[in-house]
C-alpha positions in Angstrom: 0.0 0.0 0.0 2.9 2.4 0.7 4.1 2.1 -2.9 0.7 3.0 -4.4 0.3 5.9 -2.0 3.7 7.4 -2.8 3.0 7.1 -6.6 -0.3 8.8 -6.1 1.4 11.7 -4.1 4.1 12.1 -6.8 1.5 12.1 -9.6 -0.7 14.6 -7.8 2.2 16.9 -7.1 3.0 17.0 -10.8 -0.6 17.3 -12.2 -2.1 19.7 -9.7 0.1 22.8 -10.6 -0.7 22.2 -14.3 -4.5 22.0 -13.7 -4.3 25.3 -11.7 -3.0 26.9 -14.9 -5.8 25.3 -16.9 -3.3 23.0 -18.7 -3.9 19.3 -19.0 -0.7 17.2 -18.5 -1.2 15.7 -22.0 -1.4 19.1 -23.6 1.6 20.3 -21.7 3.7 17.4 -23.0 2.7 17.2 -26.7 5.0 18.7 -29.3 3.3 20.3 -32.3 2.8 18.0 -35.3 4.8 20.3 -37.5 8.0 19.2 -35.6 8.9 16.0 -37.4 10.9 13.0 -36.1 12.7 10.4 -38.2 14.2 7.4 -36.4 17.7 6.6 -37.3 20.9 5.1 -35.7 24.5 6.2 -35.0 27.7 4.2 -34.4 29.7 4.5 -31.2 32.9 2.4 -31.2 31.3 -0.1 -33.6 28.1 -0.4 -31.7 24.9 0.7 -33.4 22.7 2.9 -31.1 19.3 4.5 -31.6 19.0 8.1 -32.7 16.3 10.4 -34.1 16.5 13.4 -36.4 14.2 16.2 -35.4 13.2 18.9 -37.9 11.1 22.0 -37.2 8.7 22.4 -40.1 6.6 25.0 -38.1 6.6 28.7 -39.0 7.8 29.6 -35.5 10.6 28.6 -33.2 9.7 25.5 -31.1 11.3 24.3 -27.8 11.2 20.5 -27.6 13.1 17.6 -26.1 13.4 13.9 -27.1 12.1 11.4 -24.5 13.8 8.0 -24.6 12.4 4.8 -23.0 15.2 2.9 -21.2 17.6 5.8 -21.7 18.4 9.3 -20.7 16.1 12.0 -22.1 17.5 14.6 -24.4 18.0 18.2 -23.4 15.6 20.9 -24.2 16.5 22.6 -27.5 15.1 25.6 -29.4 14.5 24.8 -33.0 14.1 27.7 -35.5 12.0 27.0 -38.6 13.6 24.4 -40.9 16.3 23.6 -38.3 17.3 19.9 -38.0 19.0 18.3 -34.9 20.1 14.7 -34.3 19.8 13.2 -30.8 21.0 9.8 -29.8 20.8 7.5 -26.8 22.5 4.4 -25.4 22.2 0.8 -26.6 18.8 -0.6 -25.6 17.1 2.8 -25.5 14.0 3.3 -27.6 12.5 6.6 -28.9 9.4 7.3 -26.8 8.1 10.8 -27.7 8.8 14.4 -28.4 7.7 16.9 -25.7 7.4 20.6 -25.5 9.6 22.2 -22.9 
C-alpha cells in the first residue's frame, strides 16, 4: 500500500500545478505535429545505437526535447523553422516521444 500511495502523491504533485494553470498534462507534453521526427541510428565504437533526427517544419521557433524509454532523455532545444537536430541515446534505449519544454 505504501508504494501505491507514494505514486499517487508524486503524480498529484505534478498534475495539480498544471491544472491550476488550466493546462492538462497531455497538452503540456505534446510537441506540435509540424515538428517531425525520423528514427535513425548512430555508431559508437562499432556499436549501433538508436537516434532520431528532429526537424522543425513549423513557421515559428519551437522548444522540444526527445524522450527515450530505457535511456536518458535529451536536453531541451530551441528549433528555428527548418532547423534539424540529431539526438542519440545508449544501446537498448527506444524513442518514446517528443515533448514541449
